[in-house]
N, CA, C and O atoms as CSV, one atom per row, in Angstrom:
chain,resi,resn,atom,element,x,y,z
A,1,UNK,N,N,-0.954,36.616,47.423
A,1,UNK,CA,C,-0.491,38.197,46.924
A,1,UNK,C,C,-0.903,39.513,46.580
A,1,UNK,O,O,-1.979,39.840,46.081
A,2,UNK,N,N,0.076,40.250,46.902
A,2,UNK,CA,C,-0.590,41.825,47.504
A,2,UNK,C,C,-0.734,42.641,46.704
A,2,UNK,O,O,-0.003,42.878,45.743
A,3,UNK,N,N,-1.961,43.304,47.102
A,3,UNK,CA,C,-3.066,44.048,45.563
A,3,UNK,C,C,-1.768,45.106,45.481
A,3,UNK,O,O,-0.939,45.682,46.185
A,4,UNK,N,N,-2.266,44.912,43.932
A,4,UNK,CA,C,-1.281,46.152,42.922
A,4,UNK,C,C,-2.614,47.421,42.709
A,4,UNK,O,O,-3.679,47.238,42.119
A,5,UNK,N,N,-2.147,48.698,43.387
A,5,UNK,CA,C,-2.757,49.461,42.606
A,5,UNK,C,C,-2.595,50.336,41.523
A,5,UNK,O,O,-1.551,50.734,41.005
A,6,UNK,N,N,-4.010,50.637,41.191
A,6,UNK,CA,C,-3.786,51.821,40.260
A,6,UNK,C,C,-2.694,52.748,40.125
A,6,UNK,O,O,-2.283,53.405,41.082
A,7,UNK,N,N,-2.099,52.839,38.698
A,7,UNK,CA,C,-1.086,54.126,38.453
A,7,UNK,C,C,-1.577,55.345,39.091
A,7,UNK,O,O,-0.698,56.091,39.523
A,8,UNK,N,N,-2.624,55.657,39.222
A,8,UNK,CA,C,-3.106,56.928,39.540
A,8,UNK,C,C,-2.620,57.278,41.118
A,8,UNK,O,O,-2.485,58.429,41.533
A,9,UNK,N,N,-2.445,56.380,41.706
A,9,UNK,CA,C,-2.250,56.344,43.164
A,9,UNK,C,C,-1.011,56.382,44.004
A,9,UNK,O,O,-0.722,56.469,45.198
A,10,UNK,N,N,-0.236,56.246,42.512
A,10,UNK,CA,C,1.356,56.321,42.819
A,10,UNK,C,C,1.404,58.135,42.333
A,10,UNK,O,O,2.456,58.654,42.704
A,11,UNK,N,N,0.956,58.588,41.986
A,11,UNK,CA,C,1.187,59.222,41.469
A,11,UNK,C,C,1.980,61.053,42.434
A,11,UNK,O,O,1.281,61.204,43.436
A,12,UNK,N,N,2.680,61.812,42.387
A,12,UNK,CA,C,3.145,62.644,43.253
A,12,UNK,C,C,1.591,63.590,43.979
A,12,UNK,O,O,0.581,63.453,43.288
A,13,UNK,N,N,1.474,64.232,44.917
A,13,UNK,CA,C,0.697,65.235,45.338
A,13,UNK,C,C,0.676,66.124,44.631
A,13,UNK,O,O,-0.436,66.641,44.516
A,14,UNK,N,N,1.677,66.673,43.922
A,14,UNK,CA,C,1.339,67.720,43.317
A,14,UNK,C,C,0.758,67.876,41.798
A,14,UNK,O,O,0.147,68.727,41.151
A,15,UNK,N,N,1.400,66.324,41.563
A,15,UNK,CA,C,0.261,65.670,40.066
A,15,UNK,C,C,-0.812,65.706,40.069
A,15,UNK,O,O,-1.486,66.350,39.265
A,16,UNK,N,N,-1.342,64.848,41.209
A,16,UNK,CA,C,-2.550,64.589,42.083
A,16,UNK,C,C,-3.264,65.893,41.619
A,16,UNK,O,O,-4.072,65.987,40.695
A,17,UNK,N,N,-2.698,67.126,42.643
A,17,UNK,CA,C,-3.744,68.271,42.404
A,17,UNK,C,C,-3.312,68.956,40.928
A,17,UNK,O,O,-3.706,70.095,40.678
A,18,UNK,N,N,-2.683,68.394,40.192
A,18,UNK,CA,C,-2.326,69.144,39.286
A,18,UNK,C,C,-3.647,68.263,38.153
A,18,UNK,O,O,-3.946,68.867,37.123
A,19,UNK,N,N,-4.141,67.289,38.352
A,19,UNK,CA,C,-5.223,66.842,37.378
A,19,UNK,C,C,-6.140,66.987,37.852
A,19,UNK,O,O,-6.771,65.934,37.756
A,20,UNK,N,N,-6.890,67.980,38.559
A,20,UNK,CA,C,-7.843,68.413,38.997
A,20,UNK,C,C,-8.196,69.751,37.836
A,20,UNK,O,O,-7.233,70.265,37.267
A,21,UNK,N,N,-9.706,70.291,37.520
A,21,UNK,CA,C,-10.112,71.245,37.173
A,21,UNK,C,C,-9.472,72.530,38.069
A,21,UNK,O,O,-9.651,72.483,39.286
A,22,UNK,N,N,-8.788,73.587,37.545
A,22,UNK,CA,C,-8.579,74.770,37.582
A,22,UNK,C,C,-9.562,75.647,38.846
A,22,UNK,O,O,-9.197,76.010,39.964
A,23,UNK,N,N,-10.578,75.766,38.337
A,23,UNK,CA,C,-11.521,76.409,39.803
A,23,UNK,C,C,-11.837,75.268,40.912
A,23,UNK,O,O,-11.931,75.629,42.085
A,24,UNK,N,N,-12.019,73.764,40.540
A,24,UNK,CA,C,-11.750,73.204,41.454
A,24,UNK,C,C,-10.928,73.045,42.230
A,24,UNK,O,O,-11.256,73.202,43.406
A,25,UNK,N,N,-9.935,72.779,42.011
A,25,UNK,CA,C,-8.172,72.542,42.517
A,25,UNK,C,C,-8.122,73.940,43.342
A,25,UNK,O,O,-7.850,73.757,44.528
A,26,UNK,N,N,-8.336,75.368,42.956
A,26,UNK,CA,C,-8.547,76.227,43.843
A,26,UNK,C,C,-8.911,76.235,45.061
A,26,UNK,O,O,-8.191,76.801,45.884
A,27,UNK,N,N,-9.790,75.778,45.350
A,27,UNK,CA,C,-11.165,75.127,46.143
A,27,UNK,C,C,-10.490,74.069,47.389
A,27,UNK,O,O,-10.554,74.034,48.618
A,28,UNK,N,N,-9.808,73.234,46.296
A,28,UNK,CA,C,-9.267,71.385,47.295
A,28,UNK,C,C,-7.905,72.412,47.823
A,28,UNK,O,O,-7.859,72.115,49.017
A,29,UNK,N,N,-7.036,73.213,47.641
A,29,UNK,CA,C,-6.360,73.768,47.803
A,29,UNK,C,C,-6.363,74.425,49.550
A,29,UNK,O,O,-5.805,73.965,50.546
A,30,UNK,N,N,-7.265,75.708,49.380
A,30,UNK,CA,C,-7.791,75.834,50.049
A,30,UNK,C,C,-8.279,75.325,51.835
A,30,UNK,O,O,-8.241,75.790,52.974
A,31,UNK,N,N,-8.826,73.788,50.937
A,31,UNK,CA,C,-9.305,72.850,52.344
A,31,UNK,C,C,-7.946,72.262,52.732
A,31,UNK,O,O,-7.570,72.265,53.905
A,32,UNK,N,N,-7.060,71.654,51.523
A,32,UNK,CA,C,-6.015,71.179,52.304
A,32,UNK,C,C,-5.545,72.676,53.321
A,32,UNK,O,O,-5.495,72.420,54.524
A,33,UNK,N,N,-5.347,73.557,53.093
A,33,UNK,CA,C,-4.536,74.304,53.928
A,33,UNK,C,C,-5.026,74.487,55.309
A,33,UNK,O,O,-4.447,74.480,56.396
A,34,UNK,N,N,-6.454,74.677,54.902
A,34,UNK,CA,C,-7.342,74.384,56.694
A,34,UNK,C,C,-7.038,73.597,57.573
A,34,UNK,O,O,-6.662,73.695,58.741
A,35,UNK,N,N,-7.418,72.114,56.289
A,35,UNK,CA,C,-7.057,71.043,57.580
A,35,UNK,C,C,-5.273,70.975,58.236
A,35,UNK,O,O,-5.079,70.916,59.450
A,36,UNK,N,N,-4.439,70.989,57.517
A,36,UNK,CA,C,-3.227,72.063,58.070
A,36,UNK,C,C,-3.263,72.330,59.345
A,36,UNK,O,O,-2.937,71.875,60.442
A,37,UNK,N,N,-3.974,73.584,58.632
A,37,UNK,CA,C,-4.539,74.563,60.000
A,37,UNK,C,C,-4.860,73.934,61.310
A,37,UNK,O,O,-4.555,74.462,62.380
A,38,UNK,N,N,-5.415,72.916,61.217
A,38,UNK,CA,C,-6.208,72.131,62.259
A,38,UNK,C,C,-5.125,71.053,62.717
A,38,UNK,O,O,-5.546,70.512,63.740
A,39,UNK,N,N,-4.079,70.621,62.398
A,39,UNK,CA,C,-3.255,70.003,62.479
A,39,UNK,C,C,-3.505,68.595,62.481
A,39,UNK,O,O,-3.368,67.696,63.311
A,40,UNK,N,N,-4.031,68.694,60.964
A,40,UNK,CA,C,-4.412,67.193,60.023
A,40,UNK,C,C,-3.342,67.064,59.349
A,40,UNK,O,O,-2.531,67.987,59.414
A,41,UNK,N,N,-3.112,66.177,58.721
A,41,UNK,CA,C,-2.043,65.437,57.689
A,41,UNK,C,C,-2.943,65.327,56.164
A,41,UNK,O,O,-3.031,64.128,55.899
A,42,UNK,N,N,-3.510,66.022,55.277
A,42,UNK,CA,C,-4.283,65.388,54.714
A,42,UNK,C,C,-3.444,64.756,53.580
A,42,UNK,O,O,-2.233,64.956,53.491
A,43,UNK,N,N,-4.245,63.869,52.588
A,43,UNK,CA,C,-3.006,62.978,52.036
A,43,UNK,C,C,-4.074,63.315,51.279
A,43,UNK,O,O,-5.134,63.576,51.849
A,44,UNK,N,N,-3.926,63.394,49.102
A,44,UNK,CA,C,-4.606,63.221,48.296
A,44,UNK,C,C,-4.502,61.621,47.639
A,44,UNK,O,O,-3.451,61.192,47.163
A,45,UNK,N,N,-5.870,60.762,47.705
A,45,UNK,CA,C,-5.474,59.492,47.353
A,45,UNK,C,C,-5.963,59.787,45.969
A,45,UNK,O,O,-5.476,59.164,45.025
A,46,UNK,N,N,-6.852,60.655,45.787
A,46,UNK,CA,C,-7.401,60.360,44.255
A,46,UNK,C,C,-7.276,61.713,43.726
A,46,UNK,O,O,-7.440,62.685,44.463
A,47,UNK,N,N,-7.001,61.825,42.516
A,47,UNK,CA,C,-7.606,63.528,42.098
A,47,UNK,C,C,-8.291,62.667,40.413
A,47,UNK,O,O,-9.298,61.959,40.409
A,48,UNK,N,N,-7.524,62.947,39.273
A,48,UNK,CA,C,-8.443,62.495,37.796
A,48,UNK,C,C,-7.994,60.381,38.043
A,48,UNK,O,O,-7.232,59.656,38.682
A,49,UNK,N,N,-8.746,60.323,37.351
A,49,UNK,CA,C,-8.775,58.378,37.102
A,49,UNK,C,C,-8.954,58.188,35.597
A,49,UNK,O,O,-9.513,58.966,34.824
A,50,UNK,N,N,-8.471,57.200,35.361
A,50,UNK,CA,C,-8.677,57.176,34.119
A,50,UNK,C,C,-9.827,56.315,34.156
A,50,UNK,O,O,-10.051,55.609,35.139
A,51,UNK,N,N,-10.647,56.334,33.035
A,51,UNK,CA,C,-11.877,54.986,32.932
A,51,UNK,C,C,-11.478,53.795,33.429
A,51,UNK,O,O,-12.326,53.236,34.125
A,52,UNK,N,N,-10.145,53.069,33.246
A,52,UNK,CA,C,-9.898,51.497,33.528
A,52,UNK,C,C,-9.723,51.347,34.827
A,52,UNK,O,O,-9.966,50.295,35.417
A,53,UNK,N,N,-9.347,52.248,35.293
A,53,UNK,CA,C,-9.003,52.489,37.098
A,53,UNK,C,C,-10.385,52.333,37.333
A,53,UNK,O,O,-10.603,51.321,37.999
A,54,UNK,N,N,-11.482,53.022,37.002
A,54,UNK,CA,C,-12.961,53.840,37.722
A,54,UNK,C,C,-13.844,51.941,37.270
A,54,UNK,O,O,-14.619,51.245,37.925
A,55,UNK,N,N,-13.464,51.827,36.454
A,55,UNK,CA,C,-13.973,50.077,36.013
A,55,UNK,C,C,-13.303,49.350,37.244
A,55,UNK,O,O,-14.068,49.189,38.194
A,56,UNK,N,N,-12.269,48.974,37.371
A,56,UNK,CA,C,-11.496,48.439,38.516
A,56,UNK,C,C,-12.634,48.556,39.965
A,56,UNK,O,O,-13.452,47.827,40.527
A,57,UNK,N,N,-12.002,50.148,40.138
A,57,UNK,CA,C,-12.441,50.148,41.569
A,57,UNK,C,C,-14.145,50.263,42.087
A,57,UNK,O,O,-14.583,50.442,43.224
A,58,UNK,N,N,-15.148,50.020,40.316
A,58,UNK,CA,C,-16.093,49.542,40.617
A,58,UNK,C,C,-16.548,48.393,41.162
A,58,UNK,O,O,-17.408,48.137,42.005
A,59,UNK,N,N,-15.393,47.404,40.161
A,59,UNK,CA,C,-15.829,45.780,40.102
A,59,UNK,C,C,-15.321,45.885,41.597
A,59,UNK,O,O,-16.350,46.256,42.162
A,60,UNK,N,N,-14.329,45.777,42.596
A,60,UNK,CA,C,-14.100,46.110,43.505
A,60,UNK,C,C,-14.784,46.538,44.786
A,60,UNK,O,O,-14.404,46.434,45.952
A,61,UNK,N,N,-15.738,46.976,44.341
A,61,UNK,CA,C,-16.827,47.668,45.358
A,61,UNK,C,C,-16.079,49.042,45.993
A,61,UNK,O,O,-16.142,49.100,47.221
A,62,UNK,N,N,-15.513,49.946,45.452
A,62,UNK,CA,C,-14.928,50.959,46.011
A,62,UNK,C,C,-15.631,51.968,45.218
A,62,UNK,O,O,-15.450,53.009,45.851
A,63,UNK,N,N,-16.228,52.197,44.338
A,63,UNK,CA,C,-16.731,53.046,43.314
A,63,UNK,C,C,-18.327,52.427,43.314
A,63,UNK,O,O,-18.380,51.284,43.770
A,64,UNK,N,N,-19.284,52.848,42.993
A,64,UNK,CA,C,-20.648,52.448,42.504
A,64,UNK,C,C,-20.519,52.708,40.860
A,64,UNK,O,O,-20.487,51.743,40.097
A,65,UNK,N,N,-20.447,54.083,40.366
A,65,UNK,CA,C,-20.248,54.394,39.202
A,65,UNK,C,C,-19.406,54.578,38.407
A,65,UNK,O,O,-18.275,54.939,38.734
A,66,UNK,N,N,-19.826,54.340,37.006
A,66,UNK,CA,C,-18.450,55.105,35.653
A,66,UNK,C,C,-19.030,56.278,35.687
A,66,UNK,O,O,-18.737,56.978,34.718
A,67,UNK,N,N,-19.574,56.637,36.263
A,67,UNK,CA,C,-20.413,58.224,35.721
A,67,UNK,C,C,-19.486,59.245,36.442
A,67,UNK,O,O,-19.765,60.442,36.375
A,68,UNK,N,N,-18.085,58.692,37.323
A,68,UNK,CA,C,-17.172,59.530,37.794
A,68,UNK,C,C,-17.255,61.027,37.672
A,68,UNK,O,O,-17.751,61.540,36.669
A,69,UNK,N,N,-16.876,61.595,38.470
A,69,UNK,CA,C,-16.093,63.103,38.224
A,69,UNK,C,C,-14.503,62.798,38.409
A,69,UNK,O,O,-13.629,63.435,37.821
A,70,UNK,N,N,-14.263,61.731,39.311
A,70,UNK,CA,C,-12.878,61.747,39.281
A,70,UNK,C,C,-12.458,61.584,37.573
A,70,UNK,O,O,-11.445,62.123,37.127
A,71,UNK,N,N,-13.386,60.771,36.724
A,71,UNK,CA,C,-13.147,60.693,35.113
A,71,UNK,C,C,-13.364,61.920,34.429
A,71,UNK,O,O,-13.179,61.762,33.222
A,72,UNK,N,N,-13.690,63.102,34.735
A,72,UNK,CA,C,-13.918,64.124,33.831
A,72,UNK,C,C,-12.721,64.343,32.964
A,72,UNK,O,O,-11.654,64.759,33.417
A,73,UNK,N,N,-12.982,63.966,31.333
A,73,UNK,CA,C,-12.451,64.950,30.502
A,73,UNK,C,C,-10.720,64.147,30.554
A,73,UNK,O,O,-10.885,62.978,30.903
A,74,UNK,N,N,-9.418,64.404,30.347
A,74,UNK,CA,C,-8.153,64.120,30.757
A,74,UNK,C,C,-8.131,65.092,31.762
A,74,UNK,O,O,-8.889,66.010,32.076
A,75,UNK,N,N,-6.764,64.533,32.308
A,75,UNK,CA,C,-6.053,64.553,33.440
A,75,UNK,C,C,-5.780,66.339,33.307
A,75,UNK,O,O,-5.082,66.900,32.461
A,76,UNK,N,N,-6.492,66.916,34.317
A,76,UNK,CA,C,-5.929,68.370,34.429
A,76,UNK,C,C,-7.952,68.591,34.316
A,76,UNK,O,O,-8.330,69.758,34.425
A,77,UNK,N,N,-8.656,67.901,34.187
A,77,UNK,CA,C,-10.118,68.316,33.988
A,77,UNK,C,C,-11.026,67.941,35.371
A,77,UNK,O,O,-12.132,68.466,35.495
A,78,UNK,N,N,-10.404,66.810,36.625
A,78,UNK,CA,C,-11.344,66.427,37.114
A,78,UNK,C,C,-12.056,67.026,38.278
A,78,UNK,O,O,-11.452,67.903,38.896
A,79,UNK,N,N,-12.996,66.757,38.586
A,79,UNK,CA,C,-13.990,67.657,39.236
A,79,UNK,C,C,-14.392,67.039,40.610
A,79,UNK,O,O,-15.494,67.248,41.117
A,80,UNK,N,N,-13.378,66.228,41.207
A,80,UNK,CA,C,-14.188,65.312,42.227
A,80,UNK,C,C,-12.152,64.573,42.964
A,80,UNK,O,O,-11.296,64.152,42.186
A,81,UNK,N,N,-11.961,64.655,44.515
A,81,UNK,CA,C,-10.905,64.274,45.113
A,81,UNK,C,C,-11.126,63.392,46.223
A,81,UNK,O,O,-12.132,63.449,46.932
A,82,UNK,N,N,-9.991,62.405,46.405
A,82,UNK,CA,C,-10.378,62.182,47.554
A,82,UNK,C,C,-9.228,62.283,48.512
A,82,UNK,O,O,-8.061,62.503,48.186
A,83,UNK,N,N,-9.679,62.098,49.725
A,83,UNK,CA,C,-8.419,62.900,50.845
A,83,UNK,C,C,-8.804,62.163,52.125
A,83,UNK,O,O,-9.830,61.873,52.740
A,84,UNK,N,N,-7.668,62.025,52.214
A,84,UNK,CA,C,-7.703,61.378,54.000
A,84,UNK,C,C,-6.443,61.968,54.358
A,84,UNK,O,O,-5.576,62.559,53.714
A,85,UNK,N,N,-6.616,61.561,55.879
A,85,UNK,CA,C,-5.242,62.031,56.930
A,85,UNK,C,C,-4.170,61.059,56.534
A,85,UNK,O,O,-4.440,59.863,56.424
A,86,UNK,N,N,-3.019,61.505,56.325
A,86,UNK,CA,C,-2.151,60.745,56.081
A,86,UNK,C,C,-1.395,59.781,57.284
A,86,UNK,O,O,-0.548,58.939,56.987
A,87,UNK,N,N,-1.813,60.029,58.602
A,87,UNK,CA,C,-1.973,59.267,59.254
A,87,UNK,C,C,-2.906,58.150,59.863
A,87,UNK,O,O,-2.643,57.133,60.506
A,88,UNK,N,N,-4.162,58.739,59.402
A,88,UNK,CA,C,-5.283,58.050,60.099
A,88,UNK,C,C,-5.992,56.967,59.318
A,88,UNK,O,O,-6.663,55.986,59.640
A,89,UNK,N,N,-5.503,57.635,57.887
A,89,UNK,CA,C,-6.098,56.633,57.019
A,89,UNK,C,C,-7.902,56.597,56.649
A,89,UNK,O,O,-8.474,57.580,56.178
A,90,UNK,N,N,-8.432,55.612,56.887
A,90,UNK,CA,C,-9.862,55.521,56.524
A,90,UNK,C,C,-9.981,54.872,58.530
A,90,UNK,O,O,-11.067,54.406,58.874
A,91,UNK,N,N,-9.138,54.916,59.303
A,91,UNK,CA,C,-9.459,54.041,60.533
A,91,UNK,C,C,-10.689,54.796,61.520
A,91,UNK,O,O,-10.916,55.997,61.669
A,92,UNK,N,N,-11.114,54.052,61.892
A,92,UNK,CA,C,-12.480,54.749,63.039
A,92,UNK,C,C,-12.136,56.438,63.565
A,92,UNK,O,O,-12.930,57.370,63.696
A,93,UNK,N,N,-10.631,56.396,63.798
A,93,UNK,CA,C,-10.004,57.625,64.484
A,93,UNK,C,C,-9.863,58.753,63.626
A,93,UNK,O,O,-9.293,59.791,63.963
A,94,UNK,N,N,-10.683,58.429,61.881
A,94,UNK,CA,C,-10.324,59.673,61.442
A,94,UNK,C,C,-11.517,60.273,60.801
A,94,UNK,O,O,-11.684,60.865,59.734
A,95,UNK,N,N,-12.554,59.827,62.105
A,95,UNK,CA,C,-13.958,60.477,61.631
A,95,UNK,C,C,-13.883,62.250,62.110
A,95,UNK,O,O,-14.632,63.087,61.606
A,96,UNK,N,N,-12.946,62.542,63.050
A,96,UNK,CA,C,-12.937,64.039,63.198
A,96,UNK,C,C,-11.904,64.444,62.023
A,96,UNK,O,O,-11.936,65.654,62.247
A,97,UNK,N,N,-11.294,64.361,61.279
A,97,UNK,CA,C,-10.966,64.599,60.137
A,97,UNK,C,C,-11.600,64.318,59.148
A,97,UNK,O,O,-11.325,65.070,58.214
A,98,UNK,N,N,-12.479,63.421,58.873
A,98,UNK,CA,C,-13.547,63.643,57.670
A,98,UNK,C,C,-14.934,64.471,57.973
A,98,UNK,O,O,-15.697,65.035,57.189
A,99,UNK,N,N,-14.975,64.346,59.288
A,99,UNK,CA,C,-15.897,65.673,59.717
A,99,UNK,C,C,-15.916,67.187,59.543
A,99,UNK,O,O,-16.661,68.167,59.531
A,100,UNK,N,N,-14.678,66.801,59.420
A,100,UNK,CA,C,-14.083,68.710,59.278
A,100,UNK,C,C,-14.319,68.341,58.014
A,100,UNK,O,O,-15.539,68.197,57.946
A,101,UNK,N,N,-13.725,68.054,56.739
A,101,UNK,CA,C,-13.225,68.130,55.828
A,101,UNK,C,C,-14.199,67.863,55.155
A,101,UNK,O,O,-14.022,67.966,53.942
A,102,UNK,N,N,-15.801,67.358,55.700
A,102,UNK,CA,C,-17.385,68.022,54.874
A,102,UNK,C,C,-17.942,69.578,55.601
A,102,UNK,O,O,-18.731,70.440,55.215
A,103,UNK,N,N,-17.499,69.493,56.240
A,103,UNK,CA,C,-17.876,70.791,57.008
A,103,UNK,C,C,-17.135,71.997,56.159
A,103,UNK,O,O,-17.744,72.990,55.763
A,104,UNK,N,N,-15.502,71.723,55.905
A,104,UNK,CA,C,-15.401,72.592,54.556
A,104,UNK,C,C,-15.263,73.061,53.382
A,104,UNK,O,O,-14.923,74.137,52.890
A,105,UNK,N,N,-15.778,71.475,52.812
A,105,UNK,CA,C,-15.997,71.022,51.213
A,105,UNK,C,C,-17.692,71.929,51.121
A,105,UNK,O,O,-17.961,72.631,50.147
A,106,UNK,N,N,-18.694,71.736,52.321
A,106,UNK,CA,C,-19.742,72.629,52.292
A,106,UNK,C,C,-19.751,73.655,52.175
A,106,UNK,O,O,-20.610,74.318,51.594
A,107,UNK,N,N,-18.311,74.211,52.969
A,107,UNK,CA,C,-18.511,75.808,52.652
A,107,UNK,C,C,-17.976,76.700,52.020
A,107,UNK,O,O,-17.875,77.920,52.146
A,108,UNK,N,N,-17.458,75.553,50.945
A,108,UNK,CA,C,-16.648,75.954,49.603
A,108,UNK,C,C,-17.666,75.359,48.219
A,108,UNK,O,O,-17.278,75.054,47.091
A,109,UNK,N,N,-19.202,75.329,48.831
A,109,UNK,CA,C,-19.633,75.134,48.009
A,109,UNK,C,C,-19.768,73.342,47.173
A,109,UNK,O,O,-20.518,72.829,46.343
A,110,UNK,N,N,-18.887,73.012,47.771
A,110,UNK,CA,C,-18.617,71.456,46.826
A,110,UNK,C,C,-19.250,70.605,47.636
A,110,UNK,O,O,-19.451,70.999,48.785
A,111,UNK,N,N,-19.857,68.845,47.138
A,111,UNK,CA,C,-20.535,68.186,47.412
A,111,UNK,C,C,-19.308,67.182,48.682
A,111,UNK,O,O,-18.090,67.050,48.557
A,112,UNK,N,N,-20.077,66.715,49.644
A,112,UNK,CA,C,-19.378,65.751,50.136
A,112,UNK,C,C,-19.964,64.283,50.820
A,112,UNK,O,O,-20.788,64.065,51.709
A,113,UNK,N,N,-19.167,63.438,50.003
A,113,UNK,CA,C,-19.410,62.202,49.882
A,113,UNK,C,C,-20.020,61.607,50.930
A,113,UNK,O,O,-20.863,60.714,50.845
A,114,UNK,N,N,-19.458,62.258,52.244
A,114,UNK,CA,C,-19.702,61.898,54.055
A,114,UNK,C,C,-21.922,62.014,53.935
A,114,UNK,O,O,-22.639,61.308,54.644
A,115,UNK,N,N,-22.386,62.879,53.065
A,115,UNK,CA,C,-23.299,63.746,52.790
A,115,UNK,C,C,-24.837,62.733,52.287
A,115,UNK,O,O,-26.057,62.726,52.449
A,116,UNK,N,N,-23.622,61.888,51.525
A,116,UNK,CA,C,-24.635,60.944,50.516
A,116,UNK,C,C,-25.796,59.844,51.675
A,116,UNK,O,O,-25.487,59.184,52.667
A,117,UNK,N,N,-26.826,59.994,51.165
A,117,UNK,CA,C,-28.008,58.967,51.081
A,117,UNK,C,C,-27.559,57.247,51.528
A,117,UNK,O,O,-27.672,56.658,52.603
A,118,UNK,N,N,-26.981,56.758,50.091
A,118,UNK,CA,C,-26.950,55.220,50.378
A,118,UNK,C,C,-25.322,54.766,50.090
A,118,UNK,O,O,-24.839,53.667,50.362
A,119,UNK,N,N,-24.719,55.760,49.553
A,119,UNK,CA,C,-23.234,55.089,49.869
A,119,UNK,C,C,-22.100,56.137,50.250
A,119,UNK,O,O,-21.565,56.811,49.370
A,120,UNK,N,N,-21.764,56.246,51.538
A,120,UNK,CA,C,-21.466,57.499,52.320
A,120,UNK,C,C,-19.897,56.896,51.788
A,120,UNK,O,O,-19.535,55.725,51.670
A,121,UNK,N,N,-19.085,58.264,51.503
A,121,UNK,CA,C,-17.696,58.204,50.872
A,121,UNK,C,C,-17.336,59.179,51.512
A,121,UNK,O,O,-17.596,60.317,51.122
A,122,UNK,N,N,-16.391,58.834,53.080
A,122,UNK,CA,C,-16.362,60.382,53.347
A,122,UNK,C,C,-15.009,60.864,53.348
A,122,UNK,O,O,-14.602,61.654,54.201
A,123,UNK,N,N,-14.231,60.367,52.325
A,123,UNK,CA,C,-13.350,60.800,52.189
A,123,UNK,C,C,-13.049,61.904,50.368
A,123,UNK,O,O,-12.138,62.623,49.958
A,124,UNK,N,N,-14.362,61.452,49.819
A,124,UNK,CA,C,-14.432,62.026,48.299
A,124,UNK,C,C,-15.066,63.539,48.562
A,124,UNK,O,O,-15.912,63.718,49.438
A,125,UNK,N,N,-14.656,64.427,47.858
A,125,UNK,CA,C,-15.880,65.956,48.087
A,125,UNK,C,C,-15.333,65.670,45.796
A,125,UNK,O,O,-14.626,64.959,45.081
A,126,UNK,N,N,-16.530,67.075,45.686
A,126,UNK,CA,C,-16.657,67.315,44.119
A,126,UNK,C,C,-17.425,67.996,43.745
A,126,UNK,O,O,-18.413,68.337,44.394
A,127,UNK,N,N,-17.191,68.308,42.760
A,127,UNK,CA,C,-17.681,69.991,42.499
A,127,UNK,C,C,-19.117,69.719,42.505
A,127,UNK,O,O,-19.611,68.718,41.986
A,128,UNK,N,N,-19.847,70.739,43.173
A,128,UNK,CA,C,-21.571,70.953,42.858
A,128,UNK,C,C,-21.792,71.883,41.393
A,128,UNK,O,O,-21.470,73.068,41.485
A,129,UNK,N,N,-22.285,71.436,40.148
A,129,UNK,CA,C,-22.705,71.849,39.097
A,129,UNK,C,C,-23.389,73.666,39.041
A,129,UNK,O,O,-23.378,74.517,38.152
A,130,UNK,N,N,-23.999,73.649,40.643
A,130,UNK,CA,C,-24.733,75.273,40.767
A,130,UNK,C,C,-23.572,75.910,41.327
A,130,UNK,O,O,-23.808,76.976,41.896
A,131,UNK,N,N,-22.321,75.505,41.308
A,131,UNK,CA,C,-21.076,76.115,42.610
A,131,UNK,C,C,-20.369,77.383,41.294
A,131,UNK,O,O,-19.443,78.135,41.597
């Protein structure tokens, strides 16, 4: 039986971006534009996630916490986003995309999941409280 994805995966790109807190969304939009300028095709996989979706991702091993910044408040308040290149996904060929995502996220004062010590999540960027 094919894997059924949580509803948030099927949202439009516009809705996924709108699910982010405004202060974070503006930085993410700038990162997306910069990635497009480098000939990448950025695609938002997740913005805001429901607690049920987060629980499922923890159970399946795709996340390690129920305290995710994807689940902050209601839709429109998320402080985390997962971005991939639409053509490369999470394949080894996506390494240049993820390295650029990390560089751009850091330049915006954001946290990049590729910098984490124990659970590398190269598609993930999130708001840093000191930002």
